Structure formats: C-alpha cells, structure tokens
C-alpha positions, 0 to 999 in steps of 0.5 A: 500500500501506498504511504503519505507521511507514514499514515496509509493513504485509505486511512488518511482520505477515511480521516479527512471525508470524517472531517469534512462530515463532522465540520458540516454537522457542527456548522448546522447543528445551532443554526439561530447562533450562526444565523445573526453573524453569518447576517451580520457578516452579509451586511458588512460583505455588503456594506465593503463592497459598497464602499470598495464601489465609491472606491473605485469611482474616486480612483478613475475619478482621480485618474481621470482627473490626473490624465486632464491635469498631464494634458492641462500641463503639457499644453500649459508647458507648449505655451511656455516654450512658445512665449519663451520663443516669443519672447526671445525673437523680442528681445532680438528684435527690440536689441537690433532697434536699438542698435539701430535707433543708436546709429541713427543718432550717430548719424544725427550727430554727425550730419548737425556737425556737417551742419554747424561747419558749412553754416560756419563755412557758409557765415565766412564765405558771406564776409569775404564776399561782403569784403570783396564787393566792398574792395570791388568798389573801392578799387572801382572808385580809385580806377575811376578817380585815376582816370579824372587826373591829369597823366603827364608823362614821369605819370605813364612810365609809372602807371605802366610799371604799375600795371606790370606790377599788378599783375605779377603781385596781389592785392591784400584787402584783409587779413583773409583775402588776397584778391589777385587781378590781373592786368595786360599792358595796353588793356584800358580802364573801361570807360564811363556811359 
C-alpha cells in the first residue's frame, strides 16, 4: 500500500471525509446562533462592496483628473515654450532696434556737426564776399578817380610799371582776402557811359 507521511492513503482519505462531515454537522447543528452572525457578516460584506464601488469610482475620477491635469500641464509647457521663443524674438528685435536707434543718433550728431561746419563756412564765405565787394567798389572808385586826374609823362611811366606789377603782385584787401587782378599792359580802363 501507498503511504503518505507514514499513514496509509486509505486511512488518510477516511479521516479527511470524516472531518468534513463532522464540520458540516457542527456548523448546521445550531442555525439560530449562526444566522445573526451570518447576516451581520453579510451586511458587512455588502457594506464593503458599496465602499469598494465608491473607492473604484473615486479612483477612476482621480485617474481622469490626473490624465486631464497631465494634458493641461503638457499644453502649458508647450505654451510656455512658445512664449519663451516669442520673448527671445522680441528681445532680439528690441536689441536690433536699439542698435539701429544708436546708429541713427550717431548719424544725426554727424549731420548736425556737418551742418554747423557748413554754417560756419557759409558765414565766412559771406564775410569774404562782402569784403571782396567792398574792395571791388573801392578799386572801381580808385580807377574812376585815376581816370579823372590829368596824366603826365612821368606818371605814364609809373602807370606802365604799375600795370605790369599789378598782374604779378596780389592786392591785399584784408587779412583773409587776397585779390589778384590780372591786367595786361595794353588794357585800358573801362569808359564811363
């Protein structure tokens, strides 16, 4: 015969069946004692089922909230990334605008300085032109007076020399203006009308 743990298998199976029968008899022997505890346990079990269902619903809601918040976080991260890119582009544009503004200010200062130099030059040229006009008027008056004076022979020799030297030597009107009047020896002063 076969033995399991030192007991024959037939004897072990008989003891096992006798234990099951004896257990059933004991459990059904007093049904009034068992019924309140069973109904109490069934109530607890039903309550546990309800609580479990509520917990499952809460778990699903929490998972949905978590999923929604993850999606919202991803959208916010994308929005933040776009805003950062836009901010960087705006910063670069602002920097280029500042550089351009600085360059424009420098150009404006250069143009103002050039304008001041042109104004000074124009004033100087105006003053020189006024002096030249005065010198021309005085020379024309001197020439007009020289024509009115009687000419002598000795004077004609000096006039010839004067005519020769006038073409070579500049006439100094002022410190700033030197006027050269080229004359030829055979030139005659203009006739008055």
